[in-house]
C-alpha angles and dihedrals in degrees: 000000000000113000124193114218114191120215090237104124095214090058102050098061089057095050099078134163091231094056092043091054092049091049093050092049091050093050090056091063104026129053107197122206091225139351120236115198113203112205125015099252088064090063095099090071086075086086090063093055127086109274093235095049113110110245128202124190122204114214101189099169112336113120125143099227091062092039091053089053091049091049091055090060091076109111098208118070096225092051090046091050092049092047092050092049091047091050091052088054090050092051090055091045091052092046093055093044094049091052094052099047123088091227136006121207122211129174103226139032089241089057090049090056092048093050092044090053090049093047113014093185095056121114106229135186128186116228117161128225113261141205133208105256090189093053098049103062116176092219093066109143114264119240098177125039103187106062109125100170128019131192120176135187146092102303096202088068114098099232091048093047090051091047092052092049092047091050097047098035104041111012108038096051087058091048091050091054087065099032117013094187097065113120132199129206122204110196120186148141094246137007128215115223089249089060094043087058089062094065117116140142089286097037113059126189119207119186130204100353110186095229126018095196099083090051091049090049091051098048120096094205135015111213124207107183096167118157094184131013143182114227122319119340104240091193090060091054089051091052092046094051088050087059095247122163105237134202110193144151122258088252091057092062097051108148093010114102095223119165114213110245093013106063100007143340112267115204129160101175112082093225092051090044090054092047090052090052093051092047093051093047087057096045114061092170092058090047090055093047093051092045095052092047090048093054091048090052093052093045090054100045111016109036109134092225091063094042093050089055090052090048092051090051091050093051091048089054094055096046 
């Protein structure tokens, strides 16, 4: 069997002999109706599957225009050059993969347009990211009672690093001019050194908490200061379904039909973002109204139970 191995460095570590052997053993005893590949770097395993087996590739958040922007965030020229070259390789890898799969899944209409421009011949379906409405219950017991602002994510990920820097460097100083006692919690699985440097008495970093729900329940406001994103922000859906009042940029709500002032406050300018935070901290009634509307929106459009049904229908269609 001839196997193509792209030079993209984030693909090669996932294409391992151990996984290939397990996959081959499984295929000797099980004949699947279709193969669903979750995450673009897993696409090379299509060469291990029977040629006539329908194959579907999930593209949750990997598109070269956003990746190129992320690559440009590197401060040192040699790292920036390497990142740009690596992103170009990824774009070509994704183009070839999209062309060879029977169907490609993306989470937003904007992503569909990006992928179609990258690979005009690709068959593409839009299926949003979802969240378990039953699992994220707003009445989760509080464990902390002094979280004013909360931002969650993996802080080794370029959009999250940039969001943390934007929050701490340009938004919070304006908030503190009005209310010096406001605190912010950044909770994540890992922290880049650039994010660790942001920690202070008023900015706390918590790593690898076992359950994010009590922290969401305790927070007054969830902040989403993203200046560029890939796909739909799952962490924002979690905050919305937990009935959190959210202040976020327009980029943060990509793929989520949020109405400013109804489901959240949408602000791109750092001064306006800070003013929205201060206003919400002073208005508990508005926080409750936004939170309830946010949960209703997620329950209607992003409940996993509905999305799984849509996914099953999609897989049936490609069989």
